[in-house]
N, C-alpha and C positions, 0 to 999 in steps of 0.2 A: 610474372608481372612485366610490363614494358618499362624499360629503363629510359628515363628522360635524357635525351641527347644533350651534349654541350653546345654543339654547332658553333665552334670558334671559326673566325675567318681563316681561310686557307693560308694566308701569309703570316699567321701568328708565329712569332719567334720566341717569345717568353710568356709563360702562362703560370698563374698562381691559382690554385684551387683550394677552397676552404670547405671542410665537411663538418657539419654539426653532429651532435650526439642524439640519443633518444629524446624525443620531445623537444628538440632544439631548433625547430623550423625558424622561430623568431627569437632565438637566444640573443639578448641585448649585448652581452659581452662579445660574442662572436661578430655581431653586426658592427660593434665599435672597432674590432680588429680589422674588419674589412675596410672601414673608412680610414683607419690609420695607414693601412697598406697603400690605399689610393693616394694618400697625402705625401707619402715618402718620395723623395727624389730618387730617380733611377740612375744607376751607373751603366749607361748604355741605353738600348731601346726600351721604351716604357713597356712594362708587362701588362698583359690582359689579366684582370683579377675577377674571379668568379666565386661567389659563395653559392655552392651547389646545394640545393634543397632536395634531400632524398626521403623526406617524409612523404607518405605515411610508412614507408618500408623500414625506416629507422626506429619506429615507435613501438613495435611489437617486440618486447624484450626477449621472448622465446625464439624469435626469428631474426633478430638483429644481425647475428653473425652470418648466417647463410645469405641473408638479404644484402649485407654489405659486400660479401664475396661476389654476388651476381652483379651488383652495381659497378664494382671495381673492374671486373672482367670486361664488361661492355664498354666502359669509358676508356680503358686501356686500348682496346681495339680501335675505338673511334679516334683517339689521339694519335695512333700510329699512322693515320692517314695524312697527318700534317707534316709534309716533307720539309718545311722551313723551321720546325720547332727546335730550338736550341737548349732551352732550359724549362724544367717543370718543377715547381715548388708545390708540394702537397702538404697542407696544414689540416690537422684533425683534432677536434676536441672530443674527449670521452669515447663513446661508441663509434664515432666517425672514423676512428683508427682502423676499424674492420675493413674499410674500403681501400686503404692505401697499398697494402702488399699485393692483393690481386690486381689492382690497377697497374702497378709497376710491372708485375710479372707478365701480364697479358700484353702490355706495351712492348716489353723486351722480346717476347716470343714473336709478336707481329712484325717487329723491325729487325729480327735476326737475319743477318746476311744481306741486309739492304745496303746498297751503295749510298754514299753521301752521309748527310748529317743525321745523328741520333741524339735525342735530348739528354742532357745531364739531369739526373733526378735527385732532388733534395726532399727530405721528409721532416716535418716538425710535428711532434706529438705533444698535445697539451692535456695532461692528466688522462692518458688513454686507458680505457677499460681493456683488460687483457685476458679475460677468461674465455675459453672455448667450451661451453657447457659447464655444468656444476662441478665436474670432477677434474677439470684442468684449468685452474685459475692462473697458471703461469705461462699459458700459451703465448700471450702477447710479449712477455718479457723475453721469451726465447726467439721470437720471430720478427717482431716489429723492427723495421729498418734494414733487414738483411738484403733487400733488393735494391736499396738506394745507393747512390754514389756518395752521399753524405746524409747523416740523420742526427737529429737532436730531439731531446725530450725534456719537458718541464713537468715535474710531478709534485703533488701535495700528498702528505702522508697522514693527516689527522682528520680527514672527512670520512663519512660512512659509506661512500660509494665503493663497492668491492673491486678488488683486483686492479687498483690504480696506483699502488704505492711501491712498485718494484722497479729497480734499475733495469733498463733495457740492455740486453747483451750486445745489440748491434747499433746502438745510438749513444751519443754523448748525452748523458742524463744528468739533469740538474734538479736537486731537491730544493724547492723554493718555499717550503713550509714555514721556515723561521726567518724569512727575509723581513727586515724591519718594516718595510712598507705594508706588510700584511696587516699590521695593527690598524692601519687607516682604511682597510678594505672591509666592507660589511656585507658582501654578497655571497658568502659561502665558500668553503675550502675547495670544492670541486671546480668552481669557476676561477679561483685565484690564479692558477697557472696561465689562463688566458689573459687576465689582466696584467700579470707579471710580464708576459711576452709583449703586450702593448706598451708597457712602461719601458721595456728594454729598447723598443723601436723608437721611443721618443728621445733617446740619448743623442747628444750632439754627434753629428757625423753619420748617423744611421742612414743606410740605403737598403735597397732590396737585395743587396749581395752580402750584407754584414751578418755574421753569426755573433750574438751577444757573448761577452766574456762571462765565465762562470764563477769568478772570484774564489776559486779553490773548492767549489762544491763537488759533490760526488759525480762521477762520470762513468758511463758504461764503456767508452772506448776513447 
């Protein structure tokens, strides 16, 4: 299938990409996160924020992993053409996590040895699905975040979505299952990490550069 290009402006310096999970083309919590990111003050040049829709390729659960790999590889090559890019923040919910590592890896390959600026890459995983086929449910826990300069994950452990409850070995992992605000949230445990992240960005002093405090929660690194 043909991967939909991003087509950012050549002078883009800071870019934030959001990736939805299976069936998440119009996921309201992710749309709310996109809007919250747009409302945040920026410490430096204002970032370009894109909620990338990779449906229908995200929606076939038997093909989501290889489809995510293909999308990520193509986008990484495309972004490598942006000579002015300084920072790249990749945010993924659920199966959207499948896109992040191949995007980062293909970007790094395409920019290897290039003189001048190469973007710093940050990844944020929101209840990421981590299985690679039915016999390797821990693939994501072993690999997510390893390509990034910095990575964070927010997970929920009491919802029925499989392979979303493990601490990531290469990301600062925060278990938000028992956060007190969860009692006021009625839209499902798998969406809760997205809402938690929105809430953290609403804290006083939040900017596009801030990583929320974990209040002593579990962390992967």
